[in-house]
C-alpha positions as MATLAB code, in Angstrom:
seq = 'XXXXXXXXXXXXXXXXXXXXXXXXXXXXXXXXXXXXXXXXXXXXXXXXXXXXXXXXXXXXXXXXXXXXXXXXXXXXXXXXXXXXXXXXXXXXXXXXXXXXXXXXXXXXXXXXXXXXXXXXXXXXXXXXXXXXXXXXXXXXXXXXXXXXXXXXXXXXXXXXXXXXXXXXXXXXXXXXXXXXXXXXXXXXXXXXXXXXXXXXXXXXXXXXXXXXXXXXXXXXXXXXXXXXXXXXXXXXXXXXXXXXXXXXXXXXXXXXXXXXXXXXXXXXXXXXXXXXXXXXXXXXXXXXXXXXXXXXXXXXXXXXXXXXXXXXXXXXXXXXXXXXXXXXXXXXXXXXXXXXXXXXXXXXXXXXXXXXXXXXXXXXXXXXXXXXXXXXXXXXXX';
ca = [
      92.125   55.201  181.088;
      89.330   57.435  180.601;
      87.440   57.752  176.977;
      89.182   61.238  175.825;
      92.996   59.972  177.267;
      94.172   59.839  173.974;
      92.556   62.515  172.277;
      94.121   65.980  171.183;
      91.520   68.893  171.334;
      91.717   72.085  169.945;
      90.299   75.847  170.498;
      90.541   78.774  168.456;
      93.993   79.630  170.157;
      95.138   76.017  169.291;
      95.116   74.795  173.367;
      95.603   71.173  173.314;
      94.450   68.199  175.763;
      96.334   65.426  176.561;
      95.930   63.276  179.776;
      98.483   61.930  181.762;
      98.030   58.849  182.997;
     101.209   56.787  184.501;
     103.836   57.744  187.466;
     106.710   58.567  184.533;
     105.016   60.403  182.334;
     103.507   63.007  185.693;
     107.577   63.160  186.880;
     108.903   64.015  183.708;
     106.066   66.447  183.815;
     108.179   68.344  187.030;
     110.693   70.688  185.485;
     107.959   72.576  182.867;
     105.023   72.200  185.650;
     106.805   74.204  188.286;
     107.936   76.837  185.791;
     103.967   76.739  184.786;
     102.986   77.477  188.289;
     105.193   80.721  188.917;
     103.296   82.113  185.790;
      99.954   81.186  187.664;
      97.630   83.435  190.326;
      97.238   79.794  191.810;
     100.873   79.172  192.548;
     101.169   77.219  196.438;
     102.965   75.162  197.861;
     100.742   72.427  197.281;
     100.252   73.035  193.701;
     104.012   72.222  193.710;
     104.886   69.325  191.733;
     106.909   68.071  195.235;
     104.279   68.316  197.334;
     101.806   66.315  194.574;
     104.517   63.781  193.747;
     104.844   62.569  197.443;
     101.101   62.742  197.568;
     100.716   60.265  195.258;
     103.686   57.815  196.366;
     102.850   57.106  200.318;
      98.836   58.388  199.910;
      97.225   57.977  196.786;
      95.722   55.164  198.271;
      94.170   53.115  194.512;
      93.386   56.115  192.773;
      94.175   56.248  188.856;
      96.493   59.343  187.800;
      94.302   61.648  185.667;
      96.657   64.709  185.080;
      95.263   67.213  181.779;
      97.795   69.376  180.141;
      97.098   71.931  178.358;
     100.182   73.395  175.250;
      99.829   75.838  172.587;
     102.160   75.491  170.487;
     104.315   72.739  172.595;
     104.117   74.931  175.750;
     103.195   73.774  178.905;
     100.426   76.750  179.213;
      97.846   74.420  181.931;
      97.538   71.598  184.384;
      94.240   70.149  186.005;
      96.213   67.625  188.792;
      93.611   65.349  188.777;
      93.082   61.501  189.668;
      90.378   59.168  189.576;
      89.258   57.715  193.422;
      87.770   54.049  192.866;
      84.355   53.269  193.953;
      83.698   53.009  197.847;
      81.410   50.491  197.817;
      80.339   49.958  201.699;
      79.807   53.984  201.030;
      77.715   54.023  198.181;
      80.138   56.587  196.370;
      80.755   56.183  193.039;
      84.284   57.177  190.784;
      85.007   60.575  191.028;
      87.636   62.679  189.609;
      89.356   65.149  192.167;
      92.643   67.389  192.739;
      95.971   64.944  193.236;
      96.777   66.264  196.881;
      92.859   65.489  198.041;
      92.257   63.614  201.550;
      93.616   64.149  204.833;
      96.795   65.669  204.562;
      95.911   68.906  204.406;
      95.941   70.570  201.353;
      94.352   73.377  200.980;
      94.073   75.895  197.489;
      93.737   73.024  195.052;
      93.568   73.985  191.387;
      94.157   74.119  187.981;
      97.249   75.801  186.727;
      97.393   77.798  184.493;
      99.666   80.669  182.426;
      98.264   83.881  182.764;
      98.430   84.675  179.681;
      96.357   81.449  178.192;
      94.163   81.677  181.082;
      90.447   81.718  179.158;
      91.250   79.674  176.015;
      92.383   76.733  178.662;
      89.742   77.310  180.815;
      87.415   76.547  177.910;
      89.357   73.830  176.782;
      90.255   72.054  180.094;
      85.759   72.530  180.013;
      85.450   70.923  176.325;
      87.805   67.713  177.824;
      85.938   66.873  180.824;
      82.593   67.308  178.813;
      82.904   64.147  177.516;
      84.863   62.062  181.096;
      81.035   60.760  182.125;
      82.423   60.965  186.119;
      81.339   63.006  188.804;
      83.752   65.548  189.055;
      85.156   66.740  192.629;
      87.306   70.005  193.472;
      87.530   70.595  197.119;
      89.988   73.133  199.370;
      89.159   76.125  196.265;
      90.358   79.513  196.940;
      87.163   81.571  198.586;
      86.422   83.045  194.861;
      88.092   83.217  191.107;
      89.682   79.865  191.375;
      90.354   78.195  187.825;
      88.375   75.499  189.052;
      84.660   77.431  189.405;
      85.736   79.089  186.282;
      85.936   75.664  184.152;
      83.013   74.330  186.150;
      80.829   77.649  185.251;
      81.640   76.332  181.720;
      80.214   73.399  182.559;
      77.053   74.150  184.124;
      75.985   76.399  180.969;
      75.402   73.017  179.781;
      73.578   69.731  180.629;
      75.676   69.469  184.031;
      74.709   69.464  187.320;
      76.985   71.882  189.436;
      76.494   72.123  193.494;
      79.028   75.030  195.527;
      79.570   74.983  199.357;
      81.870   76.512  202.107;
      83.656   73.889  203.656;
      85.793   75.544  205.764;
      87.839   78.506  206.481;
      91.418   79.641  206.171;
      92.690   82.588  209.589;
      95.696   84.446  208.434;
      97.094   88.036  208.666;
      98.503   90.435  206.626;
     101.659   91.069  207.538;
     103.489   93.368  204.266;
     104.565   96.963  206.534;
     104.276   95.485  209.902;
     107.152   95.411  212.344;
     107.384   92.619  215.364;
     106.349   95.777  217.086;
     103.396   97.081  215.048;
     101.654   93.748  214.621;
     101.898   93.228  218.410;
     100.336   96.674  219.120;
      97.600   95.798  217.193;
      96.471   92.813  218.546;
      94.167   93.245  221.748;
      95.704   94.079  225.132;
      94.983   90.320  227.450;
      96.631   88.912  224.128;
      99.503   91.019  223.740;
     100.230   90.671  227.777;
     100.102   87.250  228.203;
     102.242   86.164  225.436;
     104.720   88.430  226.639;
     104.640   87.701  230.092;
     104.563   83.963  229.046;
     107.710   84.102  227.178;
     109.869   85.895  229.960;
     108.689   83.428  232.230;
     110.297   81.001  229.909;
     113.083   83.437  229.061;
     114.419   83.814  232.749;
     114.176   80.029  233.360;
     117.839   80.664  231.780;
     118.288   77.294  230.084;
     115.400   78.307  227.332;
     116.037   78.782  224.022;
     114.565   78.515  219.742;
     116.238   76.303  216.985;
     114.808   76.068  213.567;
     115.795   73.250  211.547;
     118.696   72.532  208.925;
     118.159   70.354  205.804;
     120.998   68.290  207.624;
     118.510   67.844  211.022;
     115.362   68.180  209.841;
     113.747   64.990  209.774;
     114.540   64.173  213.306;
     113.590   67.951  213.990;
     110.370   66.283  212.483;
     110.612   63.321  214.600;
     110.570   66.062  217.869;
     107.098   67.512  216.268;
     105.622   64.344  215.586;
     105.854   63.258  219.174;
     105.026   66.099  221.199;
     101.740   66.292  218.590;
     101.286   63.083  219.843;
     101.472   63.964  223.565;
      99.280   66.611  223.095;
      96.513   64.804  221.553;
      97.083   61.578  222.933;
      94.490   59.318  221.646;
      91.848   61.585  220.613;
      92.387   60.752  217.202;
      89.253   61.984  215.914;
      90.781   66.232  217.055;
      93.913   65.651  214.791;
      94.303   63.368  211.752;
      97.580   64.586  211.044;
     100.631   61.638  211.660;
      97.601   59.285  212.188;
      99.437   56.998  209.899;
     102.521   55.265  209.051;
     102.162   56.585  205.101;
     101.277   60.622  206.307;
     104.969   60.104  208.104;
     106.385   58.938  205.574;
     105.111   61.423  203.058;
     105.903   64.297  205.794;
     109.834   62.737  206.387;
     110.228   62.740  202.766;
     108.809   65.920  202.138;
     110.400   68.059  204.280;
     114.281   67.258  203.421;
     112.854   68.193  200.137;
     110.977   71.151  201.645;
     114.659   71.977  203.257;
     116.370   71.477  200.280;
     114.454   74.556  198.470;
     114.487   76.808  201.203;
     110.983   76.307  201.736;
     111.095   74.831  205.500;
     110.461   76.278  208.332;
     110.370   73.516  211.140;
     110.784   75.121  214.877;
     111.199   73.960  218.202;
     111.536   75.465  221.417;
     114.056   73.703  224.104;
     114.181   74.094  227.754;
     117.182   73.154  228.702;
     118.244   69.627  226.431;
     114.460   68.615  225.875;
     111.878   70.163  223.245;
     108.718   71.349  224.841;
     107.408   72.797  221.475;
     107.231   72.967  217.802;
     105.927   74.256  214.992;
     105.805   73.327  211.199;
     105.931   75.466  209.276;
     106.677   76.353  205.480;
     107.796   79.960  203.391;
     106.537   79.665  199.708;
     106.625   82.980  197.631;
     105.616   85.499  200.193;
     103.104   83.127  202.390;
     104.776   81.860  205.642;
     102.167   79.030  206.116;
     101.029   77.086  209.762;
     100.986   73.689  209.505;
     100.838   71.394  212.397;
     102.407   71.974  216.158;
     103.355   70.282  219.132;
     103.891   70.915  222.608;
     104.586   69.207  225.982;
     101.460   68.869  228.486;
     103.500   68.875  231.320;
     104.862   72.505  229.838;
     100.981   73.202  229.365;
     100.882   75.921  232.179;
     103.653   77.756  231.243;
     101.815   78.450  228.006;
     104.181   76.591  225.536;
     102.271   76.301  222.238;
     100.880   80.006  222.569;
     104.328   81.348  222.562;
     105.854   78.959  220.021;
     102.984   80.494  217.385;
     103.608   84.239  218.700;
     107.832   83.271  217.481;
     106.726   81.773  214.784;
     105.116   85.358  213.466;
     107.946   87.359  214.782;
     110.394   85.133  212.440;
     107.695   85.298  209.503;
     107.378   89.045  210.061;
     111.379   89.298  210.241;
     111.865   87.232  207.684;
     109.677   89.326  205.520;
     106.992   87.367  204.581;
     103.975   89.095  203.287;
     101.120   86.492  205.237;
     100.919   84.598  207.794;
      98.669   81.607  206.944;
      96.638   78.934  209.288;
      95.256   77.003  206.857;
      92.422   75.564  207.379;
      90.237   75.142  210.466;
      88.276   77.627  212.714;
      89.980   76.617  215.700;
      89.847   79.937  218.709;
      93.394   79.820  219.360;
      94.267   80.925  215.464;
      91.405   84.254  215.899;
      93.277   85.329  219.127;
      96.631   86.091  216.031;
      93.436   87.564  213.711;
      90.431   88.098  212.939;
      90.577   87.735  209.201;
      89.986   84.687  207.102;
      89.247   82.925  203.698;
      86.792   80.981  202.584;
      87.804   77.221  200.813;
      84.984   75.840  198.757;
      83.966   72.924  197.210;
      82.515   72.703  194.112;
      80.780   69.052  192.305;
      79.978   68.414  189.049;
      77.547   65.487  187.877;
      77.560   64.632  184.648;
      74.075   64.765  182.444;
      71.311   62.164  182.177;
      70.916   58.861  184.208;
      74.473   58.450  185.325;
      74.260   62.076  187.063;
      70.971   61.687  188.720;
      72.572   58.932  190.637;
      76.143   60.548  191.403;
      73.749   63.225  193.255;
      72.183   60.445  194.679;
      74.815   58.286  196.101;
      76.052   61.673  197.171;
      73.016   62.943  199.390;
      73.018   59.111  200.907;
      76.228   59.050  202.025;
      76.303   62.221  203.605;
      73.125   61.636  205.250;
      74.483   58.087  206.375;
      77.753   59.848  207.771;
      75.447   62.589  209.823;
      73.880   60.747  211.661;
      76.932   58.460  212.414;
      78.505   61.567  214.241;
      74.948   62.127  216.132;
      75.048   58.319  216.993;
      78.503   59.097  218.581;
      77.737   62.212  220.622;
      74.967   60.335  221.992;
      76.239   57.468  223.209;
];
């Protein structure tokens, strides 16, 4: 437990900060958390209590809860969903405060969750609480600008904390408001439009081609189909895809798709030819956004471009159900830019405490990243 875990701090607006350090206290916050998320501009599926509670159960990997809550007159007005990552001696990494949901599971747009009516006072209160922690802080997978985490970082930076801010990835996306499927297709490049339409017609001519949307009753089985197709697509090249690479990740998704289906968020689509699945796509519809999370296809049908058709039909489905945006999430893969030319940046902000401890943290981070870059170069040369 950190030095401020049991303290209560207030600003002029009577914002009180507490730190949750146990699983029961985190679970008890569920209803309030969901209500707060709807009142925050950081609202997204990867900050939902459902996503993060599943992550904690299956993927927390020795971390400690360090969730800061902010209340005004007893009402929850802010959550800073952090965990303390243990020291990694082999990688020369110190203990680090980071977001719940961090790691290879693919949580984008992580951030603080703050009531729109209390933003300034809540960020100030979070910054004051963190200033006494003494730990290095890493805010990763942040939206390109205006994140609450950047606001907290800037306040700490005005003191004696050292900060760094770096672009780490991009999220291609398609704005869908005002488009029909036909008007969207008309704005694609002619080769992409022609290729999709030709491949779709070719599949439809088989007479046994169909698109299936998973329901709450069959979503776990549909996920298993997608996982099998994903593994067929990538084979043993695990360095190219971190999805479903461990039993813990698979268990997380088997649990989450059921919850997402019950909430009406799940969009798990599959393409079949006769009784054989040939492609599948795992998406989430949360608010106005349809997020493409993962996909897979049978390499035996690669010449029929079943992956291309699957993506096109998913975008079509998003438009038809009234989504405002189709988000490809992080990754600058070429195929995503066949469907859009727009993207958002993801950033990482790191904060180092004052004096000698902060210097040692910065040195450890720099040395660790240099070692990893060298290892990658050696692997490529080998």
